[in-house]
mmCIF file of the N, C-alpha and C atoms, coordinates in Angstrom:
data_MODEL
# 
_entry.id   MODEL 
# 
loop_
_atom_site.group_PDB 
_atom_site.id 
_atom_site.type_symbol 
_atom_site.label_atom_id 
_atom_site.label_alt_id 
_atom_site.label_comp_id 
_atom_site.label_asym_id 
_atom_site.label_entity_id 
_atom_site.label_seq_id 
_atom_site.pdbx_PDB_ins_code 
_atom_site.Cartn_x 
_atom_site.Cartn_y 
_atom_site.Cartn_z 
_atom_site.occupancy 
_atom_site.B_iso_or_equiv 
_atom_site.pdbx_formal_charge 
_atom_site.auth_seq_id 
_atom_site.auth_comp_id 
_atom_site.auth_asym_id 
_atom_site.auth_atom_id 
_atom_site.pdbx_PDB_model_num 
ATOM 1   N N  . MET A 1 1  ? 175.163 136.069 82.358 1.00 0.00 ? 1  MET A N  1 
ATOM 2   C CA . MET A 1 1  ? 175.425 135.392 83.522 1.00 0.00 ? 1  MET A CA 1 
ATOM 3   C C  . MET A 1 1  ? 176.782 135.751 83.779 1.00 0.00 ? 1  MET A C  1 
ATOM 4   N N  . ALA A 1 2  ? 177.767 135.750 82.853 1.00 0.00 ? 2  ALA A N  1 
ATOM 5   C CA . ALA A 1 2  ? 179.166 136.176 83.177 1.00 0.00 ? 2  ALA A CA 1 
ATOM 6   C C  . ALA A 1 2  ? 179.358 137.465 83.643 1.00 0.00 ? 2  ALA A C  1 
ATOM 7   N N  . ALA A 1 3  ? 178.592 138.410 82.833 1.00 0.00 ? 3  ALA A N  1 
ATOM 8   C CA . ALA A 1 3  ? 178.644 139.861 83.092 1.00 0.00 ? 3  ALA A CA 1 
ATOM 9   C C  . ALA A 1 3  ? 178.306 140.205 84.477 1.00 0.00 ? 3  ALA A C  1 
ATOM 10  N N  . THR A 1 4  ? 177.401 139.461 85.054 1.00 0.00 ? 4  THR A N  1 
ATOM 11  C CA . THR A 1 4  ? 176.785 139.753 86.487 1.00 0.00 ? 4  THR A CA 1 
ATOM 12  C C  . THR A 1 4  ? 177.852 139.492 87.313 1.00 0.00 ? 4  THR A C  1 
ATOM 13  N N  . VAL A 1 5  ? 178.408 138.104 87.278 1.00 0.00 ? 5  VAL A N  1 
ATOM 14  C CA . VAL A 1 5  ? 179.535 137.715 88.083 1.00 0.00 ? 5  VAL A CA 1 
ATOM 15  C C  . VAL A 1 5  ? 180.875 138.623 88.019 1.00 0.00 ? 5  VAL A C  1 
ATOM 16  N N  . LEU A 1 6  ? 181.195 138.950 86.606 1.00 0.00 ? 6  LEU A N  1 
ATOM 17  C CA . LEU A 1 6  ? 182.517 139.743 86.558 1.00 0.00 ? 6  LEU A CA 1 
ATOM 18  C C  . LEU A 1 6  ? 182.224 141.242 86.763 1.00 0.00 ? 6  LEU A C  1 
ATOM 19  N N  . HIS A 1 7  ? 180.930 141.912 86.771 1.00 0.00 ? 7  HIS A N  1 
ATOM 20  C CA . HIS A 1 7  ? 180.692 143.409 86.945 1.00 0.00 ? 7  HIS A CA 1 
ATOM 21  C C  . HIS A 1 7  ? 180.742 143.707 88.627 1.00 0.00 ? 7  HIS A C  1 
ATOM 22  N N  . ASP A 1 8  ? 181.695 144.549 88.712 1.00 0.00 ? 8  ASP A N  1 
ATOM 23  C CA . ASP A 1 8  ? 182.186 145.032 89.938 1.00 0.00 ? 8  ASP A CA 1 
ATOM 24  C C  . ASP A 1 8  ? 181.720 146.705 90.151 1.00 0.00 ? 8  ASP A C  1 
ATOM 25  N N  . GLY A 1 9  ? 180.975 146.968 89.124 1.00 0.00 ? 9  GLY A N  1 
ATOM 26  C CA . GLY A 1 9  ? 180.655 148.657 89.128 1.00 0.00 ? 9  GLY A CA 1 
ATOM 27  C C  . GLY A 1 9  ? 181.475 149.191 88.477 1.00 0.00 ? 9  GLY A C  1 
ATOM 28  N N  . SER A 1 10 ? 182.623 148.987 87.979 1.00 0.00 ? 10 SER A N  1 
ATOM 29  C CA . SER A 1 10 ? 183.768 150.040 87.422 1.00 0.00 ? 10 SER A CA 1 
ATOM 30  C C  . SER A 1 10 ? 183.196 150.259 86.009 1.00 0.00 ? 10 SER A C  1 
ATOM 31  N N  . ALA A 1 11 ? 183.457 151.400 85.263 1.00 0.00 ? 11 ALA A N  1 
ATOM 32  C CA . ALA A 1 11 ? 183.421 151.757 84.163 1.00 0.00 ? 11 ALA A CA 1 
ATOM 33  C C  . ALA A 1 11 ? 184.064 150.804 82.987 1.00 0.00 ? 11 ALA A C  1 
ATOM 34  N N  . THR A 1 12 ? 185.329 150.566 83.451 1.00 0.00 ? 12 THR A N  1 
ATOM 35  C CA . THR A 1 12 ? 185.872 149.496 82.566 1.00 0.00 ? 12 THR A CA 1 
ATOM 36  C C  . THR A 1 12 ? 185.427 148.151 82.011 1.00 0.00 ? 12 THR A C  1 
ATOM 37  N N  . VAL A 1 13 ? 184.684 147.426 83.127 1.00 0.00 ? 13 VAL A N  1 
ATOM 38  C CA . VAL A 1 13 ? 184.146 146.215 83.091 1.00 0.00 ? 13 VAL A CA 1 
ATOM 39  C C  . VAL A 1 13 ? 182.897 146.464 82.148 1.00 0.00 ? 13 VAL A C  1 
ATOM 40  N N  . MET A 1 14 ? 182.166 147.699 82.597 1.00 0.00 ? 14 MET A N  1 
ATOM 41  C CA . MET A 1 14 ? 180.963 147.902 81.920 1.00 0.00 ? 14 MET A CA 1 
ATOM 42  C C  . MET A 1 14 ? 181.121 148.548 80.149 1.00 0.00 ? 14 MET A C  1 
ATOM 43  N N  . ALA A 1 15 ? 182.118 149.072 79.927 1.00 0.00 ? 15 ALA A N  1 
ATOM 44  C CA . ALA A 1 15 ? 182.797 149.397 78.418 1.00 0.00 ? 15 ALA A CA 1 
ATOM 45  C C  . ALA A 1 15 ? 183.177 148.146 77.900 1.00 0.00 ? 15 ALA A C  1 
ATOM 46  N N  . ALA A 1 16 ? 183.963 147.163 78.635 1.00 0.00 ? 16 ALA A N  1 
ATOM 47  C CA . ALA A 1 16 ? 184.202 145.998 78.067 1.00 0.00 ? 16 ALA A CA 1 
ATOM 48  C C  . ALA A 1 16 ? 183.057 145.027 77.694 1.00 0.00 ? 16 ALA A C  1 
ATOM 49  N N  . THR A 1 17 ? 182.131 145.028 78.678 1.00 0.00 ? 17 THR A N  1 
ATOM 50  C CA . THR A 1 17 ? 180.955 144.102 78.444 1.00 0.00 ? 17 THR A CA 1 
ATOM 51  C C  . THR A 1 17 ? 179.849 144.632 77.097 1.00 0.00 ? 17 THR A C  1 
ATOM 52  N N  . MET A 1 18 ? 179.818 146.054 77.264 1.00 0.00 ? 18 MET A N  1 
ATOM 53  C CA . MET A 1 18 ? 179.164 146.612 75.871 1.00 0.00 ? 18 MET A CA 1 
ATOM 54  C C  . MET A 1 18 ? 179.840 146.364 74.888 1.00 0.00 ? 18 MET A C  1 
ATOM 55  N N  . THR A 1 19 ? 181.063 146.379 74.935 1.00 0.00 ? 19 THR A N  1 
ATOM 56  C CA . THR A 1 19 ? 182.010 146.131 73.663 1.00 0.00 ? 19 THR A CA 1 
ATOM 57  C C  . THR A 1 19 ? 181.960 144.736 73.108 1.00 0.00 ? 19 THR A C  1 
ATOM 58  N N  . ALA A 1 20 ? 181.872 143.993 73.912 1.00 0.00 ? 20 ALA A N  1 
ATOM 59  C CA . ALA A 1 20 ? 181.823 142.400 73.584 1.00 0.00 ? 20 ALA A CA 1 
ATOM 60  C C  . ALA A 1 20 ? 180.395 142.039 73.177 1.00 0.00 ? 20 ALA A C  1 
ATOM 61  N N  . SER A 1 21 ? 179.453 142.598 73.635 1.00 0.00 ? 21 SER A N  1 
ATOM 62  C CA . SER A 1 21 ? 177.937 142.464 73.240 1.00 0.00 ? 21 SER A CA 1 
ATOM 63  C C  . SER A 1 21 ? 177.982 142.949 71.994 1.00 0.00 ? 21 SER A C  1 
ATOM 64  N N  . ALA A 1 22 ? 178.242 144.039 71.760 1.00 0.00 ? 22 ALA A N  1 
ATOM 65  C CA . ALA A 1 22 ? 178.185 144.787 70.557 1.00 0.00 ? 22 ALA A CA 1 
ATOM 66  C C  . ALA A 1 22 ? 178.958 143.685 69.388 1.00 0.00 ? 22 ALA A C  1 
ATOM 67  N N  . SER A 1 23 ? 180.084 143.715 69.696 1.00 0.00 ? 23 SER A N  1 
ATOM 68  C CA . SER A 1 23 ? 180.884 142.828 68.590 1.00 0.00 ? 23 SER A CA 1 
ATOM 69  C C  . SER A 1 23 ? 180.225 141.366 68.359 1.00 0.00 ? 23 SER A C  1 
ATOM 70  N N  . CYS A 1 24 ? 179.592 140.696 69.396 1.00 0.00 ? 24 CYS A N  1 
ATOM 71  C CA . CYS A 1 24 ? 178.952 139.202 68.980 1.00 0.00 ? 24 CYS A CA 1 
ATOM 72  C C  . CYS A 1 24 ? 177.642 139.611 68.422 1.00 0.00 ? 24 CYS A C  1 
ATOM 73  N N  . GLY A 1 25 ? 177.061 140.769 68.496 1.00 0.00 ? 25 GLY A N  1 
ATOM 74  C CA . GLY A 1 25 ? 175.804 140.871 67.629 1.00 0.00 ? 25 GLY A CA 1 
ATOM 75  C C  . GLY A 1 25 ? 176.060 141.140 66.259 1.00 0.00 ? 25 GLY A C  1 
ATOM 76  N N  . ILE A 1 26 ? 177.150 141.966 66.233 1.00 0.00 ? 26 ILE A N  1 
ATOM 77  C CA . ILE A 1 26 ? 177.575 142.337 64.813 1.00 0.00 ? 26 ILE A CA 1 
ATOM 78  C C  . ILE A 1 26 ? 178.105 141.286 63.805 1.00 0.00 ? 26 ILE A C  1 
ATOM 79  N N  . ALA A 1 27 ? 178.900 140.240 64.771 1.00 0.00 ? 27 ALA A N  1 
ATOM 80  C CA . ALA A 1 27 ? 179.054 139.003 64.230 1.00 0.00 ? 27 ALA A CA 1 
ATOM 81  C C  . ALA A 1 27 ? 177.868 138.193 63.756 1.00 0.00 ? 27 ALA A C  1 
ATOM 82  N N  . LEU A 1 28 ? 176.918 137.904 64.612 1.00 0.00 ? 28 LEU A N  1 
ATOM 83  C CA . LEU A 1 28 ? 175.758 137.250 64.589 1.00 0.00 ? 28 LEU A CA 1 
ATOM 84  C C  . LEU A 1 28 ? 174.929 137.738 63.452 1.00 0.00 ? 28 LEU A C  1 
ATOM 85  N N  . LEU A 1 29 ? 174.787 138.886 62.757 1.00 0.00 ? 29 LEU A N  1 
ATOM 86  C CA . LEU A 1 29 ? 174.172 139.792 61.947 1.00 0.00 ? 29 LEU A CA 1 
ATOM 87  C C  . LEU A 1 29 ? 174.797 139.306 60.727 1.00 0.00 ? 29 LEU A C  1 
ATOM 88  N N  . TRP A 1 30 ? 176.170 139.649 60.688 1.00 0.00 ? 30 TRP A N  1 
ATOM 89  C CA . TRP A 1 30 ? 176.898 139.329 59.364 1.00 0.00 ? 30 TRP A CA 1 
ATOM 90  C C  . TRP A 1 30 ? 176.745 137.836 59.269 1.00 0.00 ? 30 TRP A C  1 
ATOM 91  N N  . LEU A 1 31 ? 177.077 136.956 59.992 1.00 0.00 ? 31 LEU A N  1 
ATOM 92  C CA . LEU A 1 31 ? 176.502 135.388 59.873 1.00 0.00 ? 31 LEU A CA 1 
ATOM 93  C C  . LEU A 1 31 ? 175.442 135.134 59.099 1.00 0.00 ? 31 LEU A C  1 
ATOM 94  N N  . CYS A 1 32 ? 174.380 135.597 59.776 1.00 0.00 ? 32 CYS A N  1 
ATOM 95  C CA . CYS A 1 32 ? 172.942 135.167 59.221 1.00 0.00 ? 32 CYS A CA 1 
ATOM 96  C C  . CYS A 1 32 ? 172.663 136.023 57.971 1.00 0.00 ? 32 CYS A C  1 
ATOM 97  N N  . SER A 1 33 ? 172.910 137.104 57.573 1.00 0.00 ? 33 SER A N  1 
ATOM 98  C CA . SER A 1 33 ? 172.739 137.662 56.458 1.00 0.00 ? 33 SER A CA 1 
ATOM 99  C C  . SER A 1 33 ? 173.778 137.179 55.220 1.00 0.00 ? 33 SER A C  1 
ATOM 100 N N  . HIS A 1 34 ? 174.759 136.553 55.932 1.00 0.00 ? 34 HIS A N  1 
ATOM 101 C CA . HIS A 1 34 ? 175.810 136.276 54.810 1.00 0.00 ? 34 HIS A CA 1 
ATOM 102 C C  . HIS A 1 34 ? 175.055 134.884 54.310 1.00 0.00 ? 34 HIS A C  1 
ATOM 103 N N  . ARG A 1 35 ? 174.544 134.271 55.265 1.00 0.00 ? 35 ARG A N  1 
ATOM 104 C CA . ARG A 1 35 ? 173.865 132.612 54.977 1.00 0.00 ? 35 ARG A CA 1 
ATOM 105 C C  . ARG A 1 35 ? 172.731 133.135 54.128 1.00 0.00 ? 35 ARG A C  1 
ATOM 106 N N  . ALA A 1 36 ? 171.794 133.958 54.396 1.00 0.00 ? 36 ALA A N  1 
ATOM 107 C CA . ALA A 1 36 ? 170.627 134.048 53.749 1.00 0.00 ? 36 ALA A CA 1 
ATOM 108 C C  . ALA A 1 36 ? 171.140 134.865 52.044 1.00 0.00 ? 36 ALA A C  1 
ATOM 109 N N  . TRP A 1 37 ? 171.993 135.671 52.111 1.00 0.00 ? 37 TRP A N  1 
ATOM 110 C CA . TRP A 1 37 ? 172.506 136.208 50.890 1.00 0.00 ? 37 TRP A CA 1 
ATOM 111 C C  . TRP A 1 37 ? 173.188 134.961 49.945 1.00 0.00 ? 37 TRP A C  1 
ATOM 112 N N  . LYS A 1 38 ? 174.030 133.941 50.561 1.00 0.00 ? 38 LYS A N  1 
ATOM 113 C CA . LYS A 1 38 ? 174.309 132.530 49.774 1.00 0.00 ? 38 LYS A CA 1 
ATOM 114 C C  . LYS A 1 38 ? 173.088 131.798 49.202 1.00 0.00 ? 38 LYS A C  1 
ATOM 115 N N  . GLU A 1 39 ? 172.323 131.724 50.229 1.00 0.00 ? 39 GLU A N  1 
ATOM 116 C CA . GLU A 1 39 ? 171.096 130.428 50.014 1.00 0.00 ? 39 GLU A CA 1 
ATOM 117 C C  . GLU A 1 39 ? 170.265 131.183 48.905 1.00 0.00 ? 39 GLU A C  1 
ATOM 118 N N  . ASN A 1 40 ? 170.183 132.503 48.819 1.00 0.00 ? 40 ASN A N  1 
ATOM 119 C CA . ASN A 1 40 ? 169.019 133.287 47.899 1.00 0.00 ? 40 ASN A CA 1 
ATOM 120 C C  . ASN A 1 40 ? 169.604 133.638 46.622 1.00 0.00 ? 40 ASN A C  1 
ATOM 121 N N  . GLY A 1 41 ? 170.885 133.415 46.315 1.00 0.00 ? 41 GLY A N  1 
ATOM 122 C CA . GLY A 1 41 ? 171.647 133.987 45.057 1.00 0.00 ? 41 GLY A CA 1 
ATOM 123 C C  . GLY A 1 41 ? 172.147 135.315 45.344 1.00 0.00 ? 41 GLY A C  1 
ATOM 124 N N  . GLN A 1 42 ? 173.501 135.326 44.961 1.00 0.00 ? 42 GLN A N  1 
ATOM 125 C CA . GLN A 1 42 ? 173.989 136.573 45.095 1.00 0.00 ? 42 GLN A CA 1 
ATOM 126 C C  . GLN A 1 42 ? 173.553 137.900 44.343 1.00 0.00 ? 42 GLN A C  1 
ATOM 127 N N  . SER A 1 43 ? 173.184 137.336 43.047 1.00 0.00 ? 43 SER A N  1 
ATOM 128 C CA . SER A 1 43 ? 173.002 138.505 42.308 1.00 0.00 ? 43 SER A CA 1 
ATOM 129 C C  . SER A 1 43 ? 171.655 139.505 42.676 1.00 0.00 ? 43 SER A C  1 
ATOM 130 N N  . GLU A 1 44 ? 170.896 138.843 43.361 1.00 0.00 ? 44 GLU A N  1 
ATOM 131 C CA . GLU A 1 44 ? 169.723 139.120 43.788 1.00 0.00 ? 44 GLU A CA 1 
ATOM 132 C C  . GLU A 1 44 ? 169.908 140.500 44.556 1.00 0.00 ? 44 GLU A C  1 
ATOM 133 N N  . TYR A 1 45 ? 170.888 140.612 45.333 1.00 0.00 ? 45 TYR A N  1 
ATOM 134 C CA . TYR A 1 45 ? 171.162 141.623 46.207 1.00 0.00 ? 45 TYR A CA 1 
ATOM 135 C C  . TYR A 1 45 ? 172.421 142.749 45.740 1.00 0.00 ? 45 TYR A C  1 
ATOM 136 N N  . LEU A 1 46 ? 172.676 142.534 44.394 1.00 0.00 ? 46 LEU A N  1 
ATOM 137 C CA . LEU A 1 46 ? 173.665 143.325 43.810 1.00 0.00 ? 46 LEU A CA 1 
ATOM 138 C C  . LEU A 1 46 ? 173.069 144.435 43.146 1.00 0.00 ? 46 LEU A C  1 
# 
């Protein structure tokens, strides 16, 4: 929703939106996989 409001068609806004989305995705992937790694025992994945 915020991306729609902020987007004015410029390449700068588009690049910033894509970077922010990718960063959020990487953070969520790391958090979820790290939590599963801790719950299932770390030695299983080493």
